[in-house]
Each structure stands twice: as C-alpha cells, then as structure tokens.
N, C-alpha and C positions, 0 to 999 in steps of 0.2 A: 632320547625322549621323544616317545611316537609325537609325533604331531595327529592333533584331534580337530574334531567338529567345534571343539570347546575354545581351542588354540585358537582358528579360525576367527572365530568371533573375536580374541581379544586381538588379534593383528588387525579386524575389519574397523577397532573402537581409535588404533593409532594412526590408518590411512584417512580417518577422521578430519586430523591436526592435518594433513599436508591439503584437504579439500577448506578448512578455514582458516588458514594463510591465504587462501585463493581466493575467499571470500572476503578478506578484508581486505586486498590488494585491491581485488574490485569497486570494490565499495568508495575505497578510496582515491580512486583515479575519478571518480567523482569531480569537477570544481568543486566547490564550494559558492555559493552567493554570498558567503561574509554579511558581517555587519557592519563594514563601513565601505562605503561609497565614496571614488574619488571622483572628485568636481560634480560636487552635488548643482543636478540641474533647476534653472529657477520655476519653470515650470513645464508641470506635464500635463501628457494627454488626457481627454477623460478615460476616466475605466469605471466597466460595469463589472460588478461582481457579482458571480448568480451561483445561487446556493440549493442545490433542490434538496428539497424537505419532502419526506413521508414520516409523520407521526416523531416528529421531532422539537416538538414546544420545548424540551428542560433545554438539550442540548445551543439550540436558539437564544436561549436568557443567558448562556456565557458567550456565545459569538457575536452574536449582532454589535454589542454593546463595545466589544473590539473594531469591528468592521465600522464603524459610525467612529470610529476616534481615531483613524486611520490617519498616522501624519504623512500625507503625498499633497503633495504641491503642484494639485491640478483638483476636478470634480472627480466624484467618484457615487456613483450611481451606486445601491443595493437590490440588488434581486432577490427573493424569495420565490421558488417555482413550489408553490403545495402540491408533492403527491397523493391527490388523496386522501388526507390526512383523516383521522381517524382522531384526535387528538388536536388538542388548541394552537397548534399550527402556525393556522392562520391569524387568531388573534394574538399573538406572540409576535408574529412577526409584524405585525402593522403596530403594536405597543411602541418599538423599538424604531417605526419610522422609515422600515422597509417597501420598499414596491412588491405586491404579490400578487402574482398570478398562481392561478385554481386551473387544477385537469381534471378535469370529471373523468375523464372515461381514457383509457391506453386501448391507443388505434393498433391494431393484428397488425400482428409483425415487427410490434414496439417493444426491448426490455423499456421499465419504467423509469430507468436512473438516466440512457441518454434521453429518452422522449421526455423527461425535465428538465435537463442542460441545452435539448436543441428549442424547446419553445424558452427559455428566455435567453438566448444566445438570440431567439427572432425579435425579442422585444426590446434588447440594448441596445443601446444607443453609441457604447465608448468605443473607445478607436481600440484597444483590450480589454479582453474578455479572458477574467477572472471566474474559472470553477473553480469552486472548493468544497468541502462536505460542509458538513454542519456540528460534527464532532471536530472540527478543528478549531483552534484558535492560534490567533496573529498578533506578532506584534506590531508595535504601532509603526514600526517604521518599514515593515517586510514587504509592502507591496509599493512602495517608491523601490528599495533598492532591486525587486527583480525586474519591475519597466525601466528601469535607467540599465541595469545589466543588460536587458536585450536590446534594449536600445545601441547600446556602448559597442556590441558584442555582432549586431547586423543579425538577432536572432528573431524567424517568424514565430517564435515560441518557446515556451519552455516548460519544467516540470521540477518539483520539488521532492525530492523525499525527507520528510516533517522529523522529526522528536517526538519519540512512541510513547506514550506514560500509560503504563498495562495498570490494572487495576489493582491486579494480586500477582503474589507469586509463582501463581498454573501460566495467567496470563504471560508473565514474563517472560515464562523457559518457552511456552508454545510460538510466540511474538520472535526471540532469539534464534528459538533456531528455524524458520520458514527464514525468517529474513538472510539468517545468516548460507541456507537452501538454495533462496533465489539469487543474489548473486555468487555462488558458486559457479552457478550453474549459467549466468550471465553470459549471453553471448557478446562477443566484440565491437557489433557494430549497436552496440549502445541503446537498443529498440526497447528498451524500458519507459511504460512512461507510469507514474503515479497519481491513480483521478483524484486523489484527495487532495490536489493544487495543480492545476494547468491554467498558464497563462498563454494566452494566445494573440495576433493580430487580428483584428475581426474580418478583413479581407482574406487573409488564410482559412479561415474559419469556412467559409463559404464559399470559397473554390476550391477547400478540399471536398467539400460533403461535410465536414463537422460531424456532428455525432449521429444525423439521418444517416450517412455513410454505413456506421456500425451497428444501429439501430436493432439488429438480431442479435448481436453480441452481447452474453454473458459475461464479461472483460469487456468490456467497452473500450474501457483507460487502453490495454496492451492496443487494441484493434485499430484504434485511434493511432495510434502511436506508431506503429507499423504500417499504418496509412500516410501517415502524414513526410514519415521518409521515403518511402515507396515513390512519390509523388516529388521527392527533391526538395522538401522545405529544409532549413534551415531550423534543426529543433535539438536542447539541450537538454540532458536530465542532468539537475544540480543536488550536491546535499545543501539541506536548507532547516537540518536543525534551529539554528540562530531565526528561522524567518517564521515558523508557528510549530506547533505541538496537536496532538489527536490521539485522542483514548477508542479508540477503533471499536469493542465490544464493548457492552452492558454486562455481561457475563456470561458464563459458560456456556450456554447454549446456542448465544448469540457466534458465539468466536467458532465452534463446533459445525456451525451452517455456514458461517463465512469462508471455515478452512475446507468444507466440502467442495462451494464454491469456487474455491481459488485454484487447487489441485487438480478437479475436473475441466478446467476451463484453462491451464496455463500451458498445456503441454500443446497445445495446438500454436501458442504462440514462440513458443522456444525452443522446439527442436530436440536437437537429442544434447541440449543445457537441460530439460528437463528430465533426462536419464543421470547428469550427474549429479542435478539437484537431490533425485531417488534412492543416488546410491548414496551421498555422504547422508542425507536425515537418518537411512536404516544404519548407513557406520557410529553414525548419534547415537540410535538405541539400541545396539549391539552391546554395552553395559547390563544391558536388563540381563539378554541372554546367558553373558557372562554370569550375573549374578545368581541364574537357575543353576549354571554349572556348579556353583560354589553350594549352591544349599543340597545339592546331590554328591555330593564331594567329589567330581567328578573336575576340580580345580581349585586352589591353591586362592586363601580369600586375598593373596598380595595382587594377581591376577587381579582381579577385582576391583583393586584399588587400582592400577596402575592404566584398564580401561578406563575408565570413570573420568579419572584426572584428563585423560585425553580427550576425551570426549567433553568436556566441560571445558576445558582450556582450546576448544577449537569456537565456541561460539561465543570465549570469556568479551572479547571486544566489541560487540553485539550488546550483552548484555550489561558491559559498563555502562555504554551508549544509552539503551534502554531504564535504566538507573539503578542497579544493585546486581553485585557479579554470584547472589544467590540464584538469580537465574539462570548461570551456566551451569552451577552445579545439579539443579534440577534439568539442566539439557538432555539427558536419556527420555525423561518423563513426557515434555515436552517432544521431544522428536516422536514416539509412539504414538501420542495425540492426533499431532500433523500427519503422521503415515495413515493411522487409521480412515480420519476425516476425509484425505484425498484418496482411495480406495472404495470410501463407502459411496464419494459423488463419481467417480467412475463408475461402480457397478449402475448407479441409477442411472449415469448416459450409458451406461451400453444395453439398460433395460430399459430404456426410452420415458423412462420417469423424469420429471422434473427437479432440482435442486429449490430447496426450501430459501428461501431469503428476504427478509421484510414483509412479510405477511403474501409476498407470492411467487411462485415459480419460476425459476431461471436458467 
C-alpha cells in the first residue's frame, strides 16, 4: 500500500498517544497538596488573601463566603482590589466584609492584573500572601493545608493547579487539550506557576520584586515563577484539586480571548517545550484531516475510527479529571480551537496589535 499524506495524518494521531502519556506523567509528577495534614499546627501566621477583581460581582458572591469561612488556625484578612470595575464589584466585596482597594487608573507600563496584585500586596499585613482569582472556589481547610505544607517543607512559596469545572462540553474539550498540551511541553525545571493560586511569604514577595518586576508581562504568573526560581527561592507547583476549583471562562468568546492570550505568550516561557505543545496539539487535531480524507474517498472509515480513538485516549486522563469523558471524545475539535486561537494571538503579536482581555489590550 502506497503511503500518502492521508496516512501521515493517521500516524500523527497515533503519535498523540505518546505525548498524552508524557503529559499525564508530568502532571502526576507534581506533588499533591492532599486533603490531610499531619500534625496540624495549633496556630498559624496571619494570612492575607488578595483577590484582583475587574467586573467580578457575580464571582465574588460565590468566592467571598468561602474565604470568610476558611478553617484556618490564625487570622485571615481578605483584600479585594477593585480594578476599575464597571459593575458592583466594590459593593459586593464590601457586603461580604472584605477590605476593598480601588484602582482608578492603570499606570503606564503595567498590565492590569499584576498591578492589582501588587497594590493588594502593598496593603497586606500578613506574613503569607495568597493571590487568588475571583472565579475560584476554595475548600474550608485549603489555606491551612497550603501554609502548613509550605512551612513543613521550608518553602518560600507554592502554586496550585486547581480542579477545572468547564461550563459545557466545548469548554471541557478545549481545556482538556490545552492542559494536556501544557504538560506535554512542560520543562523539567518545573517553572510552571498558576496565577489562580499563588502563596508566597511576604518578605520573599518584596525581596524578589514581586509583580512589580513583571508588570509589563501579559502572562505575569509564568514570568513571576521564572523570576523566583532564577533568584533561587524554594518554590513548588502542586496538584491542588482538593483545595480549590475554578471555572475559567464565562462563555466561548471569553475562552477564545483567553486562549489567544495564552497561546501568544507561552512561547516566551516554554522555550522548546512550546514546540512539543504545538506538535501534540496538531496531532490531536489531525483526526479532522483524516475525516476530510474519508469524505473524499481517500481513506477507509476504519482509519478515522483509529485516529479519533487515539486522540481521545491521549487526553482522557485530563478529561476525566475535568469532569467527563465526553470531553476526550471531542479532543480534535478542542485542539482545533486551541490552535486557531494560538495562531491568531501570535499574528496579533507580530502585527503589533494587542490581545483583548477583560476590556483591555494586553
């Protein structure tokens, strides 16, 4: 049988299986925060929870009651930085007893989120600073587990990868492929940082320059993680599905903007790993090419079934983790979404145009 481009697409789909195994192994290599803490400490240092919020009135109604009811053996202050919101973010935050700092203008040279986080850090009194997004939901003992883990392991800080809760099947497919691709290309030096949950000692934050040092970076979390490790601080990325969950995108449009931002910015921090991520995502998308060849009569339907099952199996661990195996069955569609968004983001960067994110250009 003569080998054709159509058969190459099938082979690419099968290659995705190897990348999928690699991605799951790297994710599993991250230590789990766990849901049990040995030798619970009687008292814990003051913790400042800093929430950057731009038009987050709905999410804050879910987050703040959880933060107020944290089971933490010490004082907790909750700081919401209202980043020039146009909704009732400030009123909601005040209603739930949070300390609200309002940002009126964004200084030149800053992006919005790092500026809001830095403002919150400057006002915080805690020995430990927890930066978390408004769209997260925390379990009652999550903060205690994180601080105790950091202290017991002599860490300067840690970051958690949270439980993802997609709103629909398309979001699940996109996020499953995106996270599988992220970990397939993750570097061995563990420079990953997740801005949804960052815990840092206060003195380390200011000594390292904190978010001020990465104020112009669109992906400030990856930039800060890279800086902390270059400076030699003890910092770990952990699996934290039992600590908190997050619903990253309100709708498909916001997910598109989010993926353009991530796709355009991750190359700088992933290095050669970005090429692995791109190849894996392309392999996940290739069953759609096989489908085209089947419809044109160039391949038997059995090849499509084989390619589709291979792509689906490649992201199945992440799909199961995110809530449904149906997400894996739509992996080729999710991969196509990720690729289109990433290429669009890169094109905007090349053209010198900003990427739209939360009402601003980043």
